C-alpha positions in Angstrom: 0.0 0.0 0.0 1.2 3.5 -0.8 2.0 6.0 2.0 -1.1 7.9 3.0 -1.0 11.7 2.6 -1.3 13.5 5.9 -4.7 15.0 6.6 -5.7 18.6 5.8 -4.5 21.0 8.5 -1.3 19.1 9.3 1.3 21.6 10.4 4.3 21.8 8.2 6.3 24.9 9.3 6.0 27.6 11.9 8.4 30.6 12.0 8.6 33.2 14.7 10.9 36.2 14.1 11.6 39.3 16.3 10.7 42.9 15.6 13.3 45.5 16.6 13.8 48.8 18.3 16.4 51.1 16.7 18.7 52.6 19.3 20.5 55.0 17.0 21.4 55.5 13.4 18.1 54.5 11.8 17.6 55.7 8.2 21.4 55.4 7.6 20.7 51.8 6.5 18.9 53.1 3.4 20.8 53.1 0.1 22.4 55.4 -1.0 22.4 57.5 2.2 25.1 55.4 3.9 27.4 56.1 0.9 27.0 59.8 1.4 27.6 59.8 5.1 31.0 58.3 6.0 31.0 56.1 9.1 27.3 55.3 8.8 26.1 52.8 11.4 22.8 51.6 12.8 22.3 50.2 16.3 19.2 48.2 17.1 17.9 45.4 19.4 15.7 42.5 18.4 12.8 42.3 20.8 10.3 39.6 21.9 7.5 41.3 20.0 7.1 38.8 17.2 5.9 38.3 13.7 4.6 34.7 13.0 4.0 32.7 9.9 2.7 29.1 9.9 2.1 26.8 6.9 -0.4 23.9 7.0 -1.5 21.3 4.4 -4.6 22.2 2.4 -6.5 20.3 -0.4 -5.9 21.6 -3.9 -5.9 25.4 -3.5 -3.8 27.9 -1.5 -5.2 30.0 1.3 -3.8 33.1 3.0 -5.2 34.1 6.4 -4.4 37.3 8.3 -5.1 36.6 12.0 -4.7 40.4 12.8 -7.3 41.5 10.3 -9.5 38.4 10.1 -8.9 38.4 6.4 -8.5 35.4 4.0 -7.9 34.9 0.3 -7.7 31.8 -1.9 -6.0 31.1 -5.2 -5.0 28.2 -7.4 -1.4 28.5 -6.4 1.0 30.8 -4.6 1.4 33.1 -7.7 -2.3 33.7 -8.0 -2.7 36.5 -5.4 -2.8 40.2 -6.3 0.2 42.2 -5.2 -2.1 45.0 -4.0 -4.2 45.1 -0.9 -3.6 43.7 2.6 -1.8 40.6 1.2 0.2 42.5 -1.4 3.6 42.3 0.3 3.1 38.6 1.1 2.0 37.9 -2.5 5.2 39.6 -3.8 7.3 37.4 -1.5 5.5 34.2 -2.7 6.3 35.1 -6.3 10.0 34.8 -5.6 9.5 31.0 -5.1 8.3 28.4 -7.6 4.4 28.2 -7.5 3.0 25.9 -4.9 -0.5 24.6 -4.1 -2.1 22.6 -1.3 -1.0 24.9 1.5 -2.5 27.4 3.9 -0.3 30.3 5.2 -1.3 32.1 8.4 0.2 35.5 9.4 0.2 37.3 12.7 2.0 40.4 14.1 2.1 41.0 17.8 3.0 44.7 17.2 0.3 47.3 16.8 -0.3 48.5 13.3 2.1 51.3 12.4 4.3 50.6 15.4 7.6 51.6 13.8 9.4 48.5 15.0 9.7 46.8 11.7 6.7 44.4 12.0 6.0 44.3 8.2 9.6 43.6 7.4 9.8 40.9 10.0 6.6 39.3 8.7 8.2 39.3 5.2 11.4 37.7 6.6 9.2 35.1 8.4 7.4 34.3 5.1 10.7 33.9 3.2 12.1 31.7 5.9 9.0 29.5 6.0 8.9 29.0 2.3 12.6 28.2 2.2 12.2 25.6 4.9 9.1 24.2 3.2 10.9 23.8 -0.1 14.3 22.8 1.3 16.0 25.9 0.0 19.2 27.0 1.9 20.2 30.6 2.0 22.6 32.7 4.2 21.2 35.3 6.4 22.9 37.9 4.2 21.1 36.6 1.0 17.8 36.4 2.9 18.1 39.9 4.2 18.9 41.4 0.8 16.1 39.4 -0.9 13.5 40.6 1.7 14.7 44.2 1.5 14.5 44.3 -2.3 11.1 42.6 -2.4 9.9 45.2 0.0 11.4 48.1 -1.9 9.9 46.9 -5.2 6.5 46.4 -3.6 6.4 49.8 -1.8 8.1 51.6 -4.8 10.1 53.4 -2.1 13.5 53.5 -0.5 13.9 50.8 2.2 16.7 49.9 4.6 18.1 46.6 5.8 18.2 47.0 9.6 14.7 45.5 10.2 15.6 42.3 8.2 19.0 41.9 9.8 17.5 42.1 13.3 14.7 39.7 12.4 17.3 37.2 11.1 20.1 37.5 13.7 18.4 38.6 17.0 20.3 40.1 19.9 21.7 43.7 19.9 23.2 44.7 16.6 25.8 47.3 15.6 25.6 47.4 11.8 28.2 49.2 9.8 27.6 50.1 6.1 30.3 50.1 3.5 30.2 50.1 -0.4 29.2 46.6 -1.4 29.0 45.2 2.1 27.3 45.3 5.5 29.2 44.4 8.6 27.0 43.7 11.7 28.3 42.9 15.2 26.0 41.1 17.6 25.6 41.1 21.4 23.8 38.0 22.6 20.8 38.5 24.9 22.1 36.2 27.5 25.5 37.9 27.7 26.3 40.1 30.7 25.9 43.2 28.5 22.7 41.9 27.0 21.2 41.4 30.4 22.2 44.8 31.6 20.7 46.4 28.5 17.4 44.5 28.9 17.2 45.5 32.5 17.3 49.2 31.6 15.3 49.2 28.4 11.6 50.1 28.2 9.0 50.1 25.4 5.7 51.9 25.1 3.1 52.5 22.4 1.9 56.0 21.5 -1.4 54.8 20.0 -0.7 56.7 16.8 0.3 54.8 13.6 3.2 56.1 11.5 4.0 55.6 7.8 7.8 55.2 7.4 8.1 55.4 3.6 6.9 59.0 3.4 8.9 60.2 6.4 12.1 58.4 5.3 11.9 60.1 1.9 11.4 63.6 3.5 14.4 62.9 5.8 16.9 61.8 3.1 15.8 63.8 0.1 18.0 66.8 1.1 21.0 64.6 1.7 20.6 62.9 -1.7 20.3 66.4 -3.3 23.6 67.4 -1.6 22.1 69.9 0.9 25.0 70.7 3.3 22.7 71.1 6.3 20.9 67.8 5.7 24.3 66.0 5.3 25.6 67.7 8.5 22.6 66.4 10.5 23.1 62.8 9.2 26.8 63.0 10.1 25.7 63.9 13.6 23.3 60.9 13.6 26.1 58.7 12.5 28.4 60.0 15.2 25.8 59.4 17.9 25.2 55.9 16.6 28.9 55.0 16.8 29.0 56.4 20.3 25.9 54.5 21.3 27.4 51.2 20.0 30.6 51.8 21.9 28.6 52.5 25.1 26.2 49.5 24.7 29.2 47.2 24.0 30.8 48.3 27.2 27.6 48.1 29.2 27.7 51.8 29.9 23.9 52.5 29.9 24.1 56.1 31.0 26.4 56.9 28.1 24.3 54.9 25.7 21.2 56.8 26.8 23.0 60.2 26.3 24.0 59.1 22.8 20.4 58.0 22.0 19.1 61.4 23.3 21.6 63.3 21.2 20.6 61.2 18.1 16.9 61.9 18.7 17.5 65.7 19.2 19.1 65.8 15.7 16.6 63.3 14.1 13.5 65.2 15.1 14.8 68.3 13.1 15.4 66.4 9.8 11.8 66.6 8.7 8.4 67.8 9.8 6.2 65.2 11.6 8.9 63.1 13.1 7.9 63.8 16.7 4.5 64.5 18.2 3.2 66.9 20.9 2.5 64.0 23.2 6.0 62.7 22.9 7.7 66.1 23.1 5.7 66.9 26.3 6.7 63.6 27.9 10.4 63.8 27.0 10.8 67.4 28.1 9.3 66.9 31.6 11.7 67.2 34.5 10.5 63.9 36.0 11.1 61.9 32.8 14.6 63.4 32.4 15.4 62.4 36.0 14.4 58.8 35.4 15.4 58.3 31.8 18.9 58.8 30.2 17.6 58.8 26.7 14.5 58.0 24.6 13.2 58.2 21.1 10.4 57.1 18.8 11.2 54.0 16.8 11.6 53.8 13.1 10.9 57.0 11.1 8.9 58.5 14.0 5.6 60.3 13.7 4.0 57.8 16.1 4.3 54.2 16.8 6.4 52.9 19.7 8.9 54.7 21.8 12.0 53.2 23.3 14.1 54.4 26.2 16.8 53.6 28.7 16.2 53.9 32.4 18.9 55.3 34.6 17.8 52.9 37.3 15.9 49.7 36.6 14.1 50.1 39.9 12.2 53.1 38.4 10.5 51.0 35.7 7.0 51.0 37.4 7.3 54.7 38.1 8.1 55.5 34.5 5.4 53.2 33.1 2.8 54.9 35.4 4.0 58.3 34.2 3.7 57.3 30.6 0.2 55.8 31.1 -0.9 59.1 32.6 0.2 60.7 29.3 -1.8 58.3 27.2 1.2 56.1 26.3 0.9 52.3 26.9 3.9 50.3 28.2 4.9 47.0 26.6 7.1 44.3 28.1 10.7 44.7 27.0 12.8 41.6 26.4 15.6 41.0 23.9 15.1 38.1 21.4 17.8 35.6 20.4 16.5 35.4 16.9 14.2 33.3 14.7 12.5 30.2 15.9 11.6 27.6 13.2 9.7 24.4 13.9 8.7 21.7 11.5 6.2 18.9 11.8 4.4 16.5 9.4 5.6 15.9 5.8 7.8 18.5 4.2 7.8 18.9 0.5 4.7 20.1 -1.3 4.3 19.9 -5.1 
């Protein structure tokens, strides 16, 4: 007798990847900005706010399900979905693989919509990893990061960077240096002494306002690409602050890291209109907040989303969280992720 096919709904692959907070140097990961600003560097931390993709067996067709939006779509194979709409980015990713049928893909982001912590990019990375594992394709993290970044740029028809994808693939705390033709990241493991110190001092909170990074990113870097001396000066200041932040984080010097992050944010918020908000400015400028926090910023391009900061004393966490809640900002748990988690079960290899 032939081998029986596993029943519909059999789990095949589940991929969980981290989102990230950018500590300093965000935007410098976008081509060609890092070529125009010598010493460009981005510092970020992968966090345990995850993007999840799971694949299960299905009869005949292909089904996509968004658990966040309670949406679903079906097609004859993985190339049959439109590249516009809620599933557009996922559809673009699926078209980079040979067409498949007989599977269901489920997607979920733990981050709020428009959070600024790279959730869409992380979900894209999770999709690429899941399809690679399903089809037995092996790729380096560098190739996967580049592929995901270029899929995203083509889909958005906008400039995109690589820091989100690198954090999703490597986990930990990253110091990413950019050079012509290559990217050189260093990594601090979450369980290392420095990683534990950083996690103890970090805090995360949601502003309740969504942001749209593509438009803000373009407004920030347009002047630099045009050769505007003031825009280039500001980005050189951001790069200097990022290098200082990485040296401080690597040495476990949290107070110094916070000062570098605050200096970076002070420059960043002047690079384009709409990067900060009144709510955030009010909180950051209050004497109490300055007494408890060595540095804080909005994640990603700003304009809303999540804010990240470093406590001077971990014992003040509850006090700071209560202060933020009184300002309409919602605290989130802050933990550093070690990187992707991939599990497989059932039969692998769909035709």
